[in-house]
All heavy atoms as an XYZ file, in Angstrom:
887
protein
N      15.968     91.955    -23.294
C      16.165     90.548    -22.933
C      14.854     89.982    -22.381
O      14.252     90.544    -21.477
C      17.257     90.454    -21.869
C      17.473     89.061    -21.354
S      18.808     88.988    -20.149
C      17.864     88.809    -18.668
N      14.395     88.883    -22.948
C      13.165     88.274    -22.466
C      13.456     87.399    -21.250
O      14.595     87.038    -20.980
C      12.519     87.445    -23.574
O      13.380     86.402    -23.942
N      12.399     87.095    -20.530
C      12.527     86.261    -19.342
C      12.963     84.858    -19.763
O      12.302     84.237    -20.592
C      11.177     86.182    -18.606
O      10.643     87.495    -18.493
C      11.338     85.581    -17.229
N      14.047     84.352    -19.187
C      14.568     83.039    -19.598
C      13.856     81.886    -18.883
O      14.450     81.157    -18.102
C      16.045     83.125    -19.202
C      16.039     84.032    -18.004
C      14.941     85.029    -18.248
N      12.552     81.757    -19.116
C      11.769     80.719    -18.434
C      12.339     79.327    -18.695
O      12.626     78.969    -19.831
C      10.320     80.731    -18.918
C       9.540     81.965    -18.623
C       9.028     82.847    -19.534
C       9.144     82.466    -17.345
N       8.359     83.851    -18.901
C       8.401     83.651    -17.556
C       9.347     82.034    -16.032
C       7.858     84.397    -16.515
C       8.812     82.779    -14.997
C       8.080     83.944    -15.238
N      12.461     78.547    -17.633
C      12.849     77.139    -17.723
C      11.636     76.317    -17.285
O      11.121     76.526    -16.187
C      14.024     76.846    -16.788
C      15.294     77.650    -17.047
C      16.262     77.503    -15.885
C      15.934     77.190    -18.342
N      11.153     75.407    -18.111
C       9.979     74.630    -17.717
C      10.284     73.696    -16.547
O      11.304     73.000    -16.547
C       9.607     73.857    -18.976
C      10.823     73.882    -19.838
C      11.643     75.065    -19.437
N       9.407     73.707    -15.561
C       9.514     72.809    -14.402
C       8.418     71.762    -14.570
O       7.232     72.066    -14.434
C       9.341     73.599    -13.106
C       9.476     72.850    -11.788
C      10.775     72.089    -11.692
C       9.343     73.815    -10.625
N       8.838     70.535    -14.905
C       7.859     69.501    -15.252
C       8.090     68.175    -14.544
O       7.223     67.309    -14.574
C       7.872     69.245    -16.775
O       9.186     68.809    -17.156
C       7.513     70.503    -17.567
N       9.262     67.999    -13.929
C       9.620     66.704    -13.348
C      10.010     66.845    -11.874
O      10.734     67.776    -11.524
C      10.809     66.093    -14.095
C      10.578     65.881    -15.572
C       9.491     64.871    -15.851
O       9.403     63.853    -15.167
N       8.658     65.141    -16.832
N       9.581     65.908    -11.029
C       9.938     65.975     -9.609
C      11.449     66.017     -9.359
O      11.896     66.716     -8.445
C       9.332     64.697     -9.026
C       8.224     64.348     -9.959
C       8.669     64.800    -11.321
N      12.235     65.313    -10.182
C      13.682     65.308     -9.940
C      14.310     66.674    -10.205
O      15.388     66.978     -9.697
C      14.380     64.211    -10.732
C      14.188     64.315    -12.235
O      13.285     65.050    -12.688
O      14.942     63.649    -12.956
N      13.627     67.537    -10.966
C      14.132     68.890    -11.173
C      14.164     69.669     -9.857
O      15.035     70.508     -9.659
C      13.274     69.647    -12.186
C      13.484     69.242    -13.618
C      12.583     70.034    -14.533
O      11.405     69.720    -14.670
N      13.127     71.081    -15.135
N      13.215     69.391     -8.967
C      13.197     70.089     -7.669
C      14.437     69.756     -6.857
O      15.040     70.638     -6.248
C      11.941     69.724     -6.868
C      10.658     70.415     -7.277
C       9.515     69.986     -6.369
C      10.819     71.917     -7.263
N      14.812     68.489     -6.867
C      16.023     68.078     -6.161
C      17.238     68.762     -6.768
O      18.081     69.306     -6.043
C      16.184     66.548     -6.235
O      15.014     65.946     -5.695
C      17.404     66.085     -5.475
N      17.297     68.777     -8.093
C      18.428     69.390     -8.786
C      18.502     70.888     -8.518
O      19.572     71.419     -8.239
C      18.312     69.143    -10.298
C      18.517     67.693    -10.685
C      18.125     67.409    -12.131
O      17.879     68.368    -12.905
O      18.043     66.222    -12.486
N      17.357     71.584     -8.579
C      17.422     73.028     -8.382
C      17.713     73.383     -6.931
O      18.391     74.374     -6.655
C      16.193     73.748     -8.935
C      14.832     73.657     -8.254
C      14.678     74.627     -7.112
C      13.760     73.955     -9.298
N      17.251     72.545     -5.990
C      17.589     72.775     -4.577
C      19.093     72.631     -4.372
O      19.717     73.429     -3.660
C      16.823     71.811     -3.675
N      19.691     71.635     -5.000
C      21.146     71.453     -4.906
C      21.874     72.608     -5.586
O      22.844     73.148     -5.053
C      21.553     70.116     -5.524
C      21.123     68.927     -4.707
C      21.368     67.596     -5.415
O      21.513     67.528     -6.633
N      21.405     66.522     -4.640
N      21.407     73.019     -6.754
C      22.035     74.116     -7.494
C      21.948     75.430     -6.730
O      22.819     76.289     -6.871
C      21.382     74.260     -8.865
N      20.919     75.575     -5.890
C      20.725     76.829     -5.155
C      21.810     77.084     -4.108
O      21.900     78.181     -3.561
C      19.347     76.858     -4.487
O      19.314     76.021     -3.341
N      22.646     76.073     -3.840
C      23.785     76.276     -2.941
C      24.897     77.050     -3.662
O      25.748     77.662     -3.011
C      24.321     74.932     -2.421
C      23.396     74.277     -1.452
N      23.383     74.572     -0.115
C      22.429     73.353     -1.641
C      22.461     73.846      0.500
N      21.864     73.098     -0.412
N      24.876     77.007     -4.997
C      25.868     77.723     -5.804
C      25.329     79.062     -6.302
O      26.051     80.039     -6.389
C      26.268     76.872     -7.019
C      26.864     75.529     -6.664
C      28.156     75.647     -5.870
O      28.978     76.528     -6.183
O      28.325     74.866     -4.907
N      24.051     79.072     -6.672
C      23.409     80.272     -7.216
C      21.921     80.217     -6.856
O      21.288     79.170     -6.994
C      23.571     80.304     -8.742
C      22.889     81.483     -9.392
C      22.967     81.439    -10.908
O      22.948     80.376    -11.518
N      23.032     82.607    -11.525
N      21.350     81.342     -6.402
C      19.915     81.350     -6.111
C      19.093     80.970     -7.342
O      19.520     81.190     -8.484
C      19.642     82.803     -5.701
C      20.967     83.325     -5.271
C      21.983     82.627     -6.130
N      17.914     80.413     -7.087
C      17.018     79.950     -8.139
C      15.619     80.484     -7.847
O      15.186     80.501     -6.686
C      16.990     78.396     -8.170
C      15.995     77.887     -9.186
C      18.373     77.830     -8.438
N      14.898     80.887     -8.889
C      13.516     81.333     -8.750
C      12.563     80.290     -9.313
O      12.881     79.620    -10.303
C      13.298     82.651     -9.501
C      13.958     83.883     -8.905
C      13.976     85.028     -9.915
C      13.244     84.301     -7.634
N      11.400     80.179     -8.682
C      10.314     79.337     -9.192
C       9.069     80.211     -9.269
O       8.691     80.847     -8.280
C      10.021     78.138     -8.267
C      11.244     77.233     -8.113
C       8.820     77.341     -8.795
C      11.067     76.130     -7.063
N       8.446     80.229    -10.433
C       7.174     80.938    -10.599
C       6.092     79.907    -10.846
O       6.154     79.149    -11.803
C       7.236     81.926    -11.771
C       5.940     82.655    -11.994
C       5.471     83.560    -11.065
C       5.196     82.431    -13.140
C       4.265     84.236    -11.264
C       3.992     83.096    -13.356
C       3.527     84.002    -12.414
N       5.102     79.875     -9.953
C       3.977     78.948    -10.081
C       2.824     79.717    -10.716
O       2.391     80.740    -10.192
C       3.599     78.397     -8.710
C       4.695     77.512     -8.136
C       4.528     77.169     -6.675
C       3.165     76.754     -6.263
N       3.099     76.369     -4.847
N       2.337     79.208    -11.839
C       1.385     79.939    -12.673
C       0.165     79.088    -13.002
O       0.294     77.938    -13.414
C       2.104     80.338    -13.972
C       1.249     81.002    -14.985
N       0.567     82.166    -14.741
C       0.979     80.684    -16.280
C      -0.084     82.536    -15.836
N       0.148     81.642    -16.784
N      -1.009     79.685    -12.822
C      -2.244     79.051    -13.269
C      -2.628     79.670    -14.604
O      -2.901     80.873    -14.683
C      -3.368     79.275    -12.256
O      -4.593     78.828    -12.810
N      -2.643     78.859    -15.639
C      -2.868     79.366    -16.993
C      -4.298     79.848    -17.224
O      -4.571     80.484    -18.242
C      -2.519     78.288    -18.034
O      -3.265     77.108    -17.741
C      -1.025     77.984    -18.020
N      -5.210     79.587    -16.293
C      -6.592     80.027    -16.472
C      -6.955     81.213    -15.575
O      -8.098     81.653    -15.571
C      -7.578     78.869    -16.185
O      -7.380     78.438    -14.836
C      -7.363     77.711    -17.145
N      -5.994     81.746    -14.848
C      -6.262     82.807    -13.873
C      -5.743     84.147    -14.391
O      -4.565     84.269    -14.721
C      -5.598     82.447    -12.548
S      -5.647     83.760    -11.318
N      -6.599     85.151    -14.431
C      -6.182     86.462    -14.943
C      -5.167     87.135    -14.020
O      -4.268     87.842    -14.495
C      -7.397     87.369    -15.149
O      -8.060     87.591    -13.926
N      -5.263     86.929    -12.719
C      -4.289     87.509    -11.783
C      -2.922     86.875    -12.014
O      -1.893     87.556    -12.021
C      -4.746     87.336    -10.316
C      -5.993     88.177    -10.072
C      -3.637     87.729     -9.351
C      -6.661     87.944     -8.737
N      -2.905     85.573    -12.231
C      -1.658     84.874    -12.505
C      -1.052     85.374    -13.823
O       0.156     85.599    -13.914
C      -1.907     83.365    -12.552
O      -0.709     82.646    -12.499
N      -1.886     85.582    -14.817
C      -1.400     86.099    -16.105
C      -0.806     87.490    -15.931
O       0.228     87.813    -16.517
C      -2.531     86.114    -17.128
N      -1.445     88.320    -15.099
C      -0.941     89.675    -14.854
C       0.403     89.625    -14.128
O       1.323     90.390    -14.452
C      -1.957     90.468    -14.046
N       0.548     88.718    -13.161
C       1.808     88.588    -12.421
C       2.920     88.103    -13.346
O       4.052     88.609    -13.294
C       1.636     87.630    -11.244
N       2.607     87.148    -14.216
C       3.603     86.637    -15.161
C       4.048     87.752    -16.105
O       5.241     87.934    -16.366
C       3.033     85.460    -15.951
C       4.002     84.853    -16.955
C       3.373     83.633    -17.635
C       4.313     82.997    -18.626
N       4.340     83.711    -19.912
N       3.102     88.517    -16.602
C       3.404     89.623    -17.499
C       4.270     90.676    -16.799
O       5.207     91.225    -17.390
C       2.097     90.247    -17.993
O       2.349     91.336    -18.828
N       3.970     90.938    -15.535
C       4.757     91.907    -14.750
C       6.214     91.449    -14.624
O       7.136     92.244    -14.807
C       4.103     92.057    -13.371
C       4.752     93.048    -12.448
C       3.882     93.131    -11.186
C       4.568     93.744    -10.026
N       3.738     93.756     -8.822
N       6.409     90.176    -14.329
C       7.776     89.628    -14.241
C       8.482     89.793    -15.584
O       9.630     90.227    -15.645
C       7.753     88.146    -13.809
C       7.338     88.025    -12.343
C       9.122     87.492    -14.034
C       7.067     86.598    -11.899
N       7.790     89.468    -16.664
C       8.398     89.553    -17.994
C       8.770     90.992    -18.348
O       9.828     91.240    -18.936
C       7.453     88.953    -19.042
C       7.340     87.450    -18.890
C       6.283     86.806    -19.758
O       5.375     87.520    -20.247
O       6.349     85.589    -19.948
N       7.924     91.945    -17.967
C       8.218     93.361    -18.256
C       9.397     93.867    -17.435
O      10.178     94.693    -17.893
C       6.992     94.235    -17.952
C       5.910     94.172    -18.993
C       4.862     95.262    -18.795
N       4.446     95.461    -17.420
C       3.476     94.792    -16.799
N       2.814     93.843    -17.454
N       3.150     95.043    -15.553
N       9.523     93.403    -16.191
C      10.543     93.922    -15.278
C      11.874     93.163    -15.358
O      12.872     93.631    -14.819
C      10.038     93.857    -13.830
C       8.864     94.755    -13.557
C       8.337     94.592    -12.140
O       8.762     93.722    -11.390
N       7.393     95.434    -11.778
N      11.885     92.004    -15.996
C      13.056     91.129    -15.952
C      14.334     91.827    -16.417
O      15.358     91.793    -15.745
C      12.814     89.850    -16.748
C      13.934     88.870    -16.565
C      14.970     88.636    -17.422
C      14.162     88.034    -15.428
N      15.816     87.690    -16.893
C      15.340     87.304    -15.668
C      13.475     87.826    -14.234
C      15.854     86.381    -14.766
C      13.982     86.904    -13.327
C      15.160     86.199    -13.593
N      14.310     92.459    -17.589
C      15.517     93.053    -18.172
C      16.115     94.123    -17.256
O      17.337     94.249    -17.171
C      15.202     93.642    -19.539
N      15.267     94.877    -16.563
C      15.750     95.955    -15.704
C      15.998     95.512    -14.263
O      16.452     96.310    -13.447
C      14.746     97.110    -15.696
C      14.634     97.771    -17.064
O      15.647     97.797    -17.790
O      13.536     98.241    -17.399
N      15.704     94.264    -13.955
C      15.800     93.804    -12.567
C      17.244     93.579    -12.115
O      17.530     93.575    -10.924
C      15.019     92.495    -12.372
O      15.692     91.417    -13.017
N      18.132     93.343    -13.077
C      19.505     93.031    -12.716
C      19.680     91.603    -12.222
O      20.767     91.198    -11.832
N      18.615     90.829    -12.236
C      18.683     89.437    -11.773
C      19.207     88.556    -12.903
O      18.670     88.569    -14.007
C      17.308     88.954    -11.320
C      16.729     89.662    -10.095
C      15.272     89.268     -9.893
C      17.543     89.341     -8.854
N      20.244     87.821    -12.605
C      20.803     86.879    -13.570
C      20.717     85.498    -12.935
O      21.717     84.902    -12.564
C      22.247     87.264    -13.894
C      22.842     86.375    -14.968
O      22.062     85.766    -15.735
O      24.071     86.261    -15.026
N      19.482     85.048    -12.754
C      19.213     83.792    -12.052
C      18.390     82.881    -12.935
O      17.593     83.349    -13.743
C      18.393     84.063    -10.781
C      18.908     85.086     -9.785
C      17.888     85.270     -8.668
C      20.232     84.646     -9.220
N      18.518     81.569    -12.719
C      17.581     80.665    -13.380
C      16.179     80.926    -12.823
O      16.013     81.105    -11.615
C      18.059     79.270    -12.975
C      19.401     79.452    -12.353
C      19.506     80.866    -11.907
N      15.184     80.984    -13.704
C      13.800     81.157    -13.273
C      12.957     80.049    -13.906
O      12.850     79.947    -15.127
C      13.250     82.566    -13.571
C      11.816     82.707    -13.054
C      13.396     82.950    -15.028
C      11.293     84.127    -12.981
N      12.440     79.202    -13.040
C      11.630     78.064    -13.475
C      10.158     78.452    -13.502
O       9.681     79.194    -12.649
C      11.825     76.873    -12.527
C      13.159     76.200    -12.719
C      14.295     76.675    -12.068
C      13.292     75.110    -13.567
C      15.532     76.065    -12.255
C      14.519     74.499    -13.764
C      15.629     74.978    -13.104
O      16.843     74.382    -13.301
N       9.460     77.914    -14.483
C       8.044     78.180    -14.709
C       7.282     76.876    -14.511
O       7.565     75.883    -15.173
C       7.880     78.694    -16.144
C       6.468     78.772    -16.640
C       5.733     79.931    -16.479
C       5.880     77.699    -17.300
C       4.433     80.013    -16.954
C       4.586     77.766    -17.775
C       3.866     78.941    -17.601
O       2.581     79.018    -18.070
N       6.324     76.901    -13.566
C       5.504     75.712    -13.311
C       4.067     75.993    -13.716
O       3.428     76.892    -13.159
C       5.552     75.340    -11.822
C       4.622     74.193    -11.408
C       5.002     72.888    -12.088
C       4.601     74.024     -9.911
N       3.572     75.247    -14.681
C       2.162     75.292    -15.075
C       1.404     74.440    -14.064
O       1.459     73.208    -14.098
C       2.025     74.741    -16.499
C       0.583     74.691    -16.986
O      -0.348     74.668    -16.163
O       0.399     74.645    -18.215
N       0.704     75.121    -13.156
C       0.039     74.411    -12.054
C      -1.025     73.430    -12.515
O      -1.258     72.418    -11.862
C      -0.634     75.427    -11.123
C       0.292     76.303    -10.320
C      -0.496     77.362     -9.585
C       1.066     75.462     -9.338
N      -1.701     73.755    -13.584
C      -2.792     72.893    -14.021
C      -2.275     71.591    -14.623
O      -2.868     70.534    -14.441
C      -3.691     73.634    -15.009
C      -4.302     74.925    -14.450
C      -5.210     75.578    -15.483
C      -5.067     74.667    -13.160
N      -1.156     71.669    -15.312
C      -0.580     70.459    -15.922
C       0.246     69.640    -14.936
O       0.364     68.428    -15.093
C       0.284     70.834    -17.120
C      -0.541     71.327    -18.295
C       0.285     71.569    -19.517
N       0.820     70.306    -20.036
C       1.797     70.244    -20.917
N       2.368     71.335    -21.365
N       2.231     69.082    -21.340
N       0.836     70.318    -13.939
C       1.772     69.630    -13.031
C       1.412     69.897    -11.565
O       2.247     70.290    -10.766
C       3.215     70.064    -13.339
C       3.600     69.805    -14.763
C       3.635     70.830    -15.692
C       3.897     68.513    -15.199
C       3.966     70.587    -17.022
C       4.222     68.261    -16.522
C       4.258     69.302    -17.419
O       4.580     69.054    -18.736
N       0.157     69.664    -11.235
C      -0.345     69.932     -9.884
C       0.444     69.201     -8.787
O       0.752     69.791     -7.747
C      -1.832     69.580     -9.809
C      -2.516     70.108     -8.584
C      -4.024     69.952     -8.664
N      -4.639     70.658     -9.761
C      -4.994     71.925     -9.740
N      -4.763     72.643     -8.663
N      -5.572     72.485    -10.773
N       0.816     67.929     -8.960
C       1.595     67.251     -7.909
C       2.928     67.948     -7.615
O       3.387     67.939     -6.473
C       1.823     65.848     -8.465
C       0.697     65.635     -9.436
C       0.451     66.994    -10.041
N       3.543     68.559     -8.613
C       4.797     69.281     -8.397
C       4.586     70.489     -7.489
O       5.437     70.807     -6.661
C       5.384     69.759     -9.725
C       6.392     68.858    -10.392
C       6.863     69.482    -11.698
C       7.562     68.564     -9.501
N       3.449     71.141     -7.630
C       3.147     72.289     -6.774
C       3.048     71.855     -5.316
O       3.575     72.514     -4.421
C       1.841     72.951     -7.216
O       1.557     74.035     -6.373
N       2.389     70.730     -5.084
C       2.288     70.195     -3.721
C       3.659     69.814     -3.183
O       3.969     70.040     -2.006
C       1.341     68.994     -3.702
N       4.494     69.246     -4.041
C       5.847     68.864     -3.635
C       6.668     70.103     -3.266
O       7.436     70.089     -2.300
C       6.531     68.084     -4.761
C       7.891     67.539     -4.362
C       8.544     66.731     -5.473
O       7.892     66.283     -6.411
N       9.845     66.547     -5.369
N       6.517     71.191     -4.019
C       7.219     72.440     -3.720
C       6.803     72.948     -2.343
O       7.647     73.323     -1.525
C       6.940     73.506     -4.802
C       7.653     73.129     -6.101
C       7.368     74.898     -4.336
C       7.221     73.955     -7.307
N       5.494     72.964     -2.084
C       4.992     73.447     -0.797
C       5.573     72.626      0.349
O       6.025     73.183      1.363
C       3.464     73.390     -0.780
N       5.590     71.314      0.173
C       6.102     70.438      1.222
C       7.619     70.560      1.376
O       8.132     70.724      2.482
C       5.720     68.991      0.899
C       6.123     68.024      1.994
C       5.683     66.607      1.687
O       4.568     66.424      1.154
O       6.468     65.680      1.978
N       8.335     70.515      0.274
C       9.798     70.526      0.324
C      10.352     71.836      0.881
O      11.323     71.835      1.628
C      10.360     70.293     -1.078
C      11.886     70.219     -1.112
C      12.402     69.727     -2.460
O      11.697     69.063     -3.206
N      13.633     70.057     -2.769
N       9.710     72.962      0.540
C      10.253     74.252      0.951
C       9.460     74.901      2.079
O       9.767     76.021      2.493
C      10.359     75.188     -0.256
C      11.327     74.673     -1.293
C      10.874     74.222     -2.514
C      12.692     74.617     -1.036
C      11.755     73.737     -3.473
C      13.583     74.128     -1.970
C      13.113     73.685     -3.195
N       8.448     74.214      2.586
C       7.710     74.701      3.743
C       6.945     75.992      3.492
O       6.896     76.870      4.356
N       6.350     76.106      2.311
C       5.555     77.285      1.988
C       4.125     76.871      1.685
O       3.877     75.774      1.205
C       6.135     78.067      0.784
C       7.484     78.660      1.122
C       6.229     77.198     -0.450
N       3.206     77.764      1.980
C       1.812     77.519      1.669
C       1.615     77.660      0.159
O       2.128     78.594     -0.446
C       0.958     78.551      2.407
C      -0.501     78.226      2.396
C      -1.236     79.174      3.333
N      -2.421     79.611      2.641
C      -2.829     80.858      2.546
N      -2.150     81.820      3.106
N      -3.919     81.157      1.891
N       0.869     76.747     -0.443
C       0.595     76.827     -1.876
C      -0.260     78.054     -2.181
O      -1.276     78.285     -1.545
C      -0.135     75.575     -2.368
C      -0.786     75.803     -3.698
N      -0.056     75.861     -4.864
C      -2.067     76.028     -4.028
C      -0.894     76.100     -5.873
N      -2.109     76.201     -5.384
N       0.183     78.833     -3.135
C      -0.611     79.936     -3.655
C      -0.386     79.999     -5.156
O       0.565     79.428     -5.682
C      -0.190     81.250     -3.000
C      -0.367     81.202     -1.496
C      -0.710     82.527     -0.887
O      -1.555     83.240     -1.464
O      -0.130     82.847      0.146
N      -1.247     80.729     -5.833
C      -1.104     80.900     -7.274
C      -1.684     82.254     -7.663
O      -2.822     82.542     -7.296
C      -1.848     79.784     -7.995
O      -1.954     80.073     -9.361
N      -0.907     83.032     -8.361
C       0.485     82.834     -8.729
C       1.388     82.984     -7.506
O       1.002     83.598     -6.508
C       0.749     83.961     -9.727
C      -0.159     85.058     -9.259
C      -1.395     84.360     -8.768
N       2.583     82.455     -7.618
C       3.528     82.513     -6.502
C       4.951     82.516     -7.050
O       5.255     81.789     -7.985
C       3.323     81.306     -5.582
C       4.124     81.323     -4.306
C       3.734     80.153     -3.396
O       3.463     79.042     -3.868
N       3.700     80.417     -2.109
N       5.787     83.364     -6.451
C       7.203     83.419     -6.804
C       8.007     83.048     -5.580
O       7.780     83.599     -4.494
C       7.586     84.826     -7.286
C       9.026     84.996     -7.785
C       9.253     84.189     -9.075
C       9.347     86.465     -8.024
N       8.917     82.085     -5.754
C       9.763     81.635     -4.648
C      11.227     81.812     -5.015
O      11.617     81.548     -6.157
C       9.507     80.148     -4.365
C       8.064     79.795     -4.034
C       7.498     78.929     -5.125
C       7.969     79.108     -2.722
N      12.006     82.235     -4.037
C      13.451     82.331     -4.192
C      14.070     81.236     -3.345
O      13.833     81.174     -2.133
C      13.957     83.705     -3.731
C      15.479     83.896     -3.722
C      16.054     83.825     -5.138
C      15.834     85.233     -3.072
N      14.829     80.365     -3.986
C      15.474     79.246     -3.298
C      16.961     79.564     -3.213
O      17.616     79.782     -4.238
C      15.243     77.912     -4.052
C      13.754     77.713     -4.408
C      15.804     76.743     -3.244
C      12.799     77.709     -3.245
N      17.476     79.599     -1.972
C      18.895     79.854     -1.730
C      19.384     78.843     -0.699
O      18.711     78.622      0.308
C      19.119     81.273     -1.190
C      18.690     82.368     -2.150
C      18.983     83.768     -1.639
O      19.876     84.415     -2.162
N      18.257     84.232     -0.650
N      20.536     78.260     -0.956
C      21.113     77.281     -0.028
C      20.114     76.186      0.339
O      20.039     75.754      1.485
C      21.639     77.982      1.227
C      22.751     78.967      0.892
O      23.564     78.648     -0.005
O      22.804     80.047      1.507
N      19.309     75.766     -0.647
C      18.372     74.668     -0.453
C      17.091     75.015      0.273
O      16.276     74.142      0.544
N      16.889     76.297      0.596
C      15.694     76.703      1.343
C      15.011     77.877      0.650
O      15.644     78.652     -0.072
C      16.083     77.099      2.760
N      13.707     78.014      0.891
C      12.969     79.153      0.355
C      13.210     80.354      1.271
O      12.863     80.318      2.450
C      11.480     78.834      0.273
S      10.524     80.206     -0.407
N      13.824     81.410      0.725
C      14.140     82.592      1.532
C      13.224     83.765      1.208
O      13.286     84.800      1.860
C      15.604     83.018      1.324
O      15.819     83.274     -0.072
C      16.564     81.940      1.805
N      12.371     83.602      0.207
C      11.415     84.647     -0.168
C      10.276     83.983     -0.904
O      10.496     83.112     -1.741
C      12.091     85.677     -1.091
C      11.125     86.599     -1.815
C      10.730     87.804     -1.248
C      10.610     86.260     -3.065
C       9.842     88.654     -1.912
C       9.729     87.110     -3.730
C       9.351     88.296     -3.147
O       8.471     89.124     -3.801
N       9.063     84.361     -0.557
C       7.932     83.957     -1.387
C       6.896     85.063     -1.358
O       6.737     85.744     -0.357
C       7.349     82.603     -0.963
C       6.541     82.664      0.307
O       7.156     82.665      1.394
O       5.304     82.721      0.222
N       6.266     85.255     -2.486
C       5.220     86.261     -2.617
C       4.172     85.716     -3.567
O       4.452     84.847     -4.394
C       5.793     87.564     -3.162
N       2.973     86.237     -3.424
C       1.910     85.764     -4.298
C       1.077     86.936     -4.800
O       1.159     88.055     -4.280
C       1.023     84.755     -3.570
O       0.371     85.380     -2.490
N       0.305     86.631     -5.800
C      -0.609     87.567     -6.427
C       0.108     88.860     -6.813
O       1.193     88.825     -7.354
C      -1.830     87.780     -5.529
C      -2.612     86.512     -5.332
N      -2.237     85.558     -4.425
C      -3.699     86.031     -5.958
C      -3.088     84.532     -4.490
N      -3.972     84.801     -5.423
N      -0.472     90.001     -6.510
C       0.123     91.264     -6.942
C       1.246     91.717     -6.014
O       1.853     92.755     -6.235
C      -0.960     92.338     -7.089
C      -2.014     91.976     -8.151
S      -1.392     91.237     -9.705
C      -0.632     92.632    -10.465
N       1.562     90.919     -5.005
C       2.690     91.210     -4.124
C       4.019     90.767     -4.713
O       5.066     90.978     -4.104
N       3.989     90.145     -5.875
C       5.208     89.666     -6.524
C       5.948     90.858     -7.128
O       5.407     91.546     -7.993
C       4.883     88.621     -7.608
C       4.274     87.374     -6.962
C       6.116     88.278     -8.428
C       3.735     86.352     -7.949
N       7.171     91.087     -6.627
C       7.992     92.194     -7.135
C       9.443     91.732     -7.264
O      10.029     91.275     -6.290
C       7.952     93.381     -6.175
C       6.632     94.091     -6.143
C       6.651     95.255     -5.148
N       5.305     95.690     -4.876
C       4.496     95.142     -3.975
N       4.904     94.145     -3.237
N       3.272     95.596     -3.810
N      10.003     91.897     -8.435
C      11.396     91.506     -8.634
C      12.335     92.373     -7.802
O      13.394     91.913     -7.384
C      11.768     91.572    -10.114
C      11.078     90.525    -11.002
C      11.517     90.692    -12.445
C      11.345     89.110    -10.511
N      11.951     93.608     -7.505
C      12.790     94.471     -6.662
C      12.907     93.888     -5.255
O      13.951     93.997     -4.617
C      12.230     95.890     -6.608
O      10.908     95.899     -6.101
N      11.847     93.245     -4.771
C      11.894     92.590     -3.459
C      12.838     91.392     -3.495
O      13.575     91.136     -2.542
C      10.507     92.138     -3.008
C       9.575     93.301     -2.711
O      10.055     94.453     -2.577
O       8.357     93.069     -2.629
N      12.824     90.660     -4.591
C      13.725     89.516     -4.759
C      15.168     90.011     -4.727
O      16.014     89.454     -4.024
C      13.434     88.756     -6.083
C      14.501     87.693     -6.333
C      12.055     88.138     -6.054
N      15.405     91.068     -5.475
C      16.742     91.649     -5.560
C      17.287     91.985     -4.167
O      18.459     91.789     -3.883
C      16.667     92.917     -6.396
C      17.841     93.170     -7.271
C      17.558     94.369     -8.166
O      16.561     95.073     -8.041
N      18.446     94.591     -9.082
N      16.424     92.465     -3.286
C      16.841     92.892     -1.954
C      17.269     91.730     -1.071
O      18.031     91.940     -0.119
C      15.694     93.669     -1.284
N      16.801     90.514     -1.362
C      17.126     89.381     -0.495
C      18.076     88.350     -1.127
O      18.461     87.409     -0.469
C      15.859     88.657      0.021
C      15.041     89.563      0.902
C      15.018     88.122     -1.127
N      18.431     88.562     -2.383
C      19.371     87.646     -3.032
C      20.737     87.783     -2.375
O      21.240     88.875     -2.161
C      19.491     87.931     -4.548
C      20.670     87.190     -5.154
C      18.218     87.543     -5.252
N      21.323     86.634     -2.010
C      22.645     86.627     -1.373
C      23.728     86.708     -2.431
O      23.635     86.131     -3.474
C      22.843     85.357     -0.543
C      21.908     85.263      0.624
C      22.135     83.938      1.339
C      21.113     83.716      2.415
N      21.164     82.381      2.964
């Protein structure tokens, strides 16, 4: 099973996914398409997805194309902007965030409610 990436391109999607996170946790992956570390983190998520046991929506944000959305995420969820970065949104709040090579789906699994 491949990673079911959902493109994150519109500010209103943040409101919708925050609301949806009250029913089911949501992941956001912030990716810089020109960064080799970001590419490695994205590839790691894709390799681990099928075995992770996570059945969650996972949104993909291209930071270079949608930079204002990245700033909105940082402000709305109270996290420092990093790239690459994986955030877990539950009950409208960010309950997990990791960046660079610290991104591990097993860590996400441990904190999913």
